[in-house]
C-alpha positions as CSV (number, residue, x, y, z in Angstrom):
1,M,-17.9,19.5,-11.0
2,S,-14.2,20.4,-11.0
3,L,-11.5,17.7,-11.5
4,H,-10.3,18.4,-8.0
5,N,-13.7,17.8,-6.4
6,F,-14.2,14.6,-8.5
7,L,-10.8,13.2,-7.6
8,Y,-11.0,13.9,-3.9
9,G,-14.8,13.9,-3.3
10,V,-16.1,11.2,-5.6
11,Y,-13.2,9.0,-6.8
12,P,-12.5,7.7,-3.2
13,Y,-16.0,6.2,-3.1
14,I,-15.6,4.6,-6.5
15,A,-12.3,3.1,-5.5
16,L,-13.6,1.8,-2.1
17,S,-16.8,0.5,-3.7
18,L,-14.9,-1.6,-6.2
19,F,-12.5,-2.7,-3.6
20,L,-15.2,-4.1,-1.3
21,F,-17.9,-5.3,-3.8
22,G,-15.3,-6.4,-6.4
23,S,-13.5,-8.5,-3.8
24,L,-16.8,-10.1,-2.7
25,M,-17.8,-10.9,-6.3
26,R,-14.4,-12.4,-7.1
27,F,-14.5,-14.6,-4.0
28,D,-18.0,-15.7,-4.9
29,R,-17.4,-16.4,-8.6
30,E,-13.7,-17.1,-9.0
31,Q,-12.4,-18.8,-5.9
32,Y,-9.8,-20.8,-7.8
33,T,-8.1,-17.5,-8.7
34,W,-8.1,-16.4,-5.0
35,K,-4.4,-17.0,-4.3
36,S,-1.0,-15.3,-4.2
37,D,0.3,-17.4,-7.2
38,S,3.7,-18.0,-5.6
39,S,6.6,-18.2,-8.0
40,Q,9.0,-19.9,-5.6
41,L,9.1,-23.1,-7.6
42,L,10.2,-21.1,-10.7
43,S,13.1,-19.3,-8.9
44,K,14.1,-18.7,-5.3
45,K,16.8,-16.1,-6.0
46,N,16.1,-12.9,-4.1
47,L,12.5,-14.0,-3.3
48,R,12.7,-14.6,0.5
49,L,14.7,-11.4,1.3
50,G,12.8,-9.2,-1.1
51,S,9.4,-10.6,0.0
52,N,10.2,-10.2,3.7
53,L,11.5,-6.6,3.3
54,F,8.6,-5.6,1.1
55,H,5.9,-7.1,3.3
56,I,7.3,-5.8,6.6
57,G,7.6,-2.4,5.0
58,I,4.2,-2.2,3.4
59,I,2.3,-3.6,6.4
60,A,3.9,-1.1,8.7
61,I,3.2,1.7,6.2
62,F,-0.5,0.6,5.8
63,F,-1.1,0.5,9.6
64,G,0.9,3.7,10.1
65,H,-1.3,5.5,7.6
66,A,-4.4,4.1,9.1
67,V,-3.6,5.1,12.7
68,G,-2.0,8.4,11.8
69,L,-4.8,9.6,9.5
70,L,-7.9,8.0,11.0
71,T,-7.2,8.9,14.7
72,P,-9.0,12.1,15.5
73,H,-6.7,15.1,16.3
74,S,-8.2,15.4,19.8
75,V,-7.1,11.9,20.7
76,F,-3.4,12.7,20.0
77,T,-3.8,15.9,22.0
78,A,-5.4,14.0,24.9
79,I,-2.5,11.5,25.1
80,G,0.1,14.2,25.0
81,V,1.3,13.9,21.4
82,S,1.8,17.3,19.9
83,D,1.2,18.1,16.3
84,M,5.0,18.4,15.7
85,A,5.7,15.2,17.5
86,H,3.1,13.4,15.5
87,Q,4.6,14.8,12.3
88,M,8.1,13.7,13.2
89,I,6.9,10.2,14.1
90,A,5.3,10.0,10.7
91,I,8.5,11.2,9.0
92,W,10.8,8.8,10.8
93,A,8.5,5.8,10.5
94,G,7.8,6.6,6.8
95,S,11.5,6.9,6.1
96,I,12.5,3.6,7.8
97,F,9.7,1.3,6.6
98,G,9.4,3.1,3.2
99,T,13.1,2.3,2.6
100,L,12.6,-1.3,3.6
101,C,9.6,-1.6,1.3
102,L,11.4,0.1,-1.5
103,I,14.4,-2.2,-1.4
104,G,12.3,-5.3,-1.1
105,G,9.9,-4.1,-3.8
106,A,12.8,-3.3,-6.2
107,M,14.2,-6.8,-5.7
108,L,10.7,-8.3,-6.5
109,W,10.1,-6.0,-9.4
110,I,13.5,-6.8,-11.0
111,R,12.8,-10.5,-10.5
112,R,9.3,-10.3,-11.9
113,M,10.4,-8.3,-15.0
114,F,13.7,-9.8,-15.9
115,N,13.8,-13.4,-14.6
116,P,12.8,-15.2,-17.8
117,R,10.8,-18.0,-16.0
118,V,9.1,-15.7,-13.5
119,S,8.3,-13.1,-16.2
120,A,6.9,-15.7,-18.6
121,A,4.6,-17.2,-15.9
122,S,3.4,-13.7,-14.7
123,R,0.1,-12.2,-15.8
124,G,-0.1,-8.7,-17.1
125,S,-2.0,-7.7,-13.9
126,D,0.9,-9.1,-11.8
127,K,3.4,-6.8,-13.5
128,F,1.0,-3.8,-13.5
129,V,0.0,-3.9,-9.9
130,L,3.6,-4.3,-8.6
131,S,4.8,-1.5,-10.9
132,W,1.9,0.7,-9.7
133,I,2.6,0.0,-6.0
134,M,6.3,0.8,-6.6
135,V,5.4,4.2,-8.3
136,T,3.0,4.9,-5.4
137,L,5.8,4.1,-2.9
138,I,8.3,6.3,-4.7
139,I,5.9,9.2,-4.8
140,G,5.1,8.6,-1.1
141,M,8.8,8.7,-0.3
142,S,9.1,12.0,-2.3
143,T,6.7,13.6,0.2
144,I,9.1,13.1,3.1
145,P,11.5,16.0,2.2
146,V,8.4,18.2,1.8
147,S,7.1,17.1,5.2
148,I,10.6,17.8,6.7
149,G,10.3,21.3,5.3
150,H,7.0,21.8,7.0
151,A,8.3,20.4,10.2
152,N,11.3,22.8,10.1
153,A,9.0,25.7,9.6
154,G,6.8,24.5,12.5
155,D,3.8,24.1,10.3
156,P,1.8,20.9,10.8
157,G,-1.1,22.3,8.8
158,V,-0.8,19.9,5.8
159,M,-0.6,16.8,8.0
160,I,-3.8,18.0,9.8
161,A,-5.6,18.7,6.5
162,L,-4.7,15.3,5.2
163,A,-6.0,13.6,8.3
164,E,-9.2,15.6,8.3
165,W,-9.8,14.9,4.6
166,V,-9.4,11.1,5.2
167,Q,-11.8,11.2,8.1
168,S,-14.3,13.2,6.1
169,I,-14.3,10.4,3.5
170,V,-14.8,7.7,6.1
171,Y,-17.6,9.7,7.9
172,L,-19.3,10.1,4.4
173,R,-19.0,13.8,4.6
174,P,-16.4,14.4,1.9
175,E,-14.6,17.8,2.0
176,P,-12.3,18.0,-1.0
177,A,-11.7,21.7,-0.2
178,L,-9.5,20.6,2.7
179,L,-6.9,19.6,0.1
180,M,-6.9,22.9,-1.8
181,G,-3.8,24.2,0.0
182,V,-2.0,20.9,0.2
183,D,1.2,20.4,-1.9
184,T,0.6,18.7,-5.2
185,I,3.0,15.8,-4.4
186,F,0.6,14.7,-1.6
187,K,-2.4,14.9,-3.8
188,V,-0.7,12.8,-6.5
189,H,0.3,10.2,-3.9
190,L,-3.4,10.1,-2.7
191,F,-4.6,9.4,-6.3
192,F,-2.1,6.6,-6.8
193,G,-2.9,5.1,-3.4
194,M,-6.7,5.2,-4.1
195,T,-6.1,3.5,-7.4
196,V,-4.4,0.6,-5.7
197,F,-7.8,0.0,-4.0
198,L,-9.6,0.4,-7.3
199,V,-7.6,-2.4,-9.1
200,F,-7.2,-4.6,-6.0
201,P,-10.1,-7.1,-6.8
202,F,-8.6,-7.7,-10.3
203,T,-5.1,-8.7,-9.1
204,R,-3.3,-11.2,-6.9
205,L,-3.7,-8.7,-4.0
206,V,-7.0,-10.4,-3.1
207,H,-5.0,-13.0,-1.1
208,I,-4.5,-10.3,1.5
209,W,-8.0,-10.9,2.7
210,S,-7.1,-14.4,3.6
211,A,-3.8,-13.6,5.4
212,P,-2.9,-14.5,8.0
213,I,-6.1,-16.3,9.1
214,G,-6.7,-18.4,6.0
215,Y,-3.0,-19.4,5.8
216,L,-2.9,-20.5,9.4
217,A,-5.5,-23.2,8.7
218,R,-4.2,-24.5,5.3
219,P,-2.2,-27.7,5.1
220,Y,1.6,-27.5,4.8
221,Q,3.1,-27.5,1.4
222,I,6.2,-29.6,1.0
223,V,8.6,-28.3,-1.5
224,R,11.7,-30.5,-2.1
225,S,14.7,-29.4,-4.0
226,K,16.1,-31.5,-6.8
227,R,18.9,-33.7,-5.5
228,K,21.2,-36.3,-6.9
229,F,21.1,-39.6,-5.1
230,K,24.0,-42.0,-5.1
231,S,23.2,-45.6,-6.1
């Protein structure tokens, strides 16, 4: 089996299997570690703005990828969205929300790495997964100029090939050959994105499973700032 066929025909199922079963096992065996490990008490500087920008961006990117890649081509055609319109929507949405996520993520990464208190309290997995997500995001943003070039040439073929490959994985009929003609930058981005799912159960990312439903039902946490009281 060639490396290409392994990475885009087998590796997706390894990543997804660990993502699902690893999350289930961690919830069953290590519920006390099932949390976001907020570092707000250690330092508030740049946390709120960075976190909001990062989460708004990454949630929009996730659902944008899900809708854009998992929706059959025939559905877009049926509702009057042409291939080029679909590609331009993806480019603009990716540019806007990718930039928000990149700015917020950079603020969180700098805080995580260089704030002495936050860095000392961080696990190695915290630093690794944030760094990996940032690299994945930067590579994803690097695909935008390539996509613009395809759009200017009137060629939506790569976008269609990516969507058909993702759907072939979901339908359990993997077709790695669909990516043979796709630019390398897209394939590298796919590998980094799949690896996020692979490491997901071993990091703080598991708290995503509980949000927002789990957090809506939890009791309020009262955090008071240190104040001087006059006698």
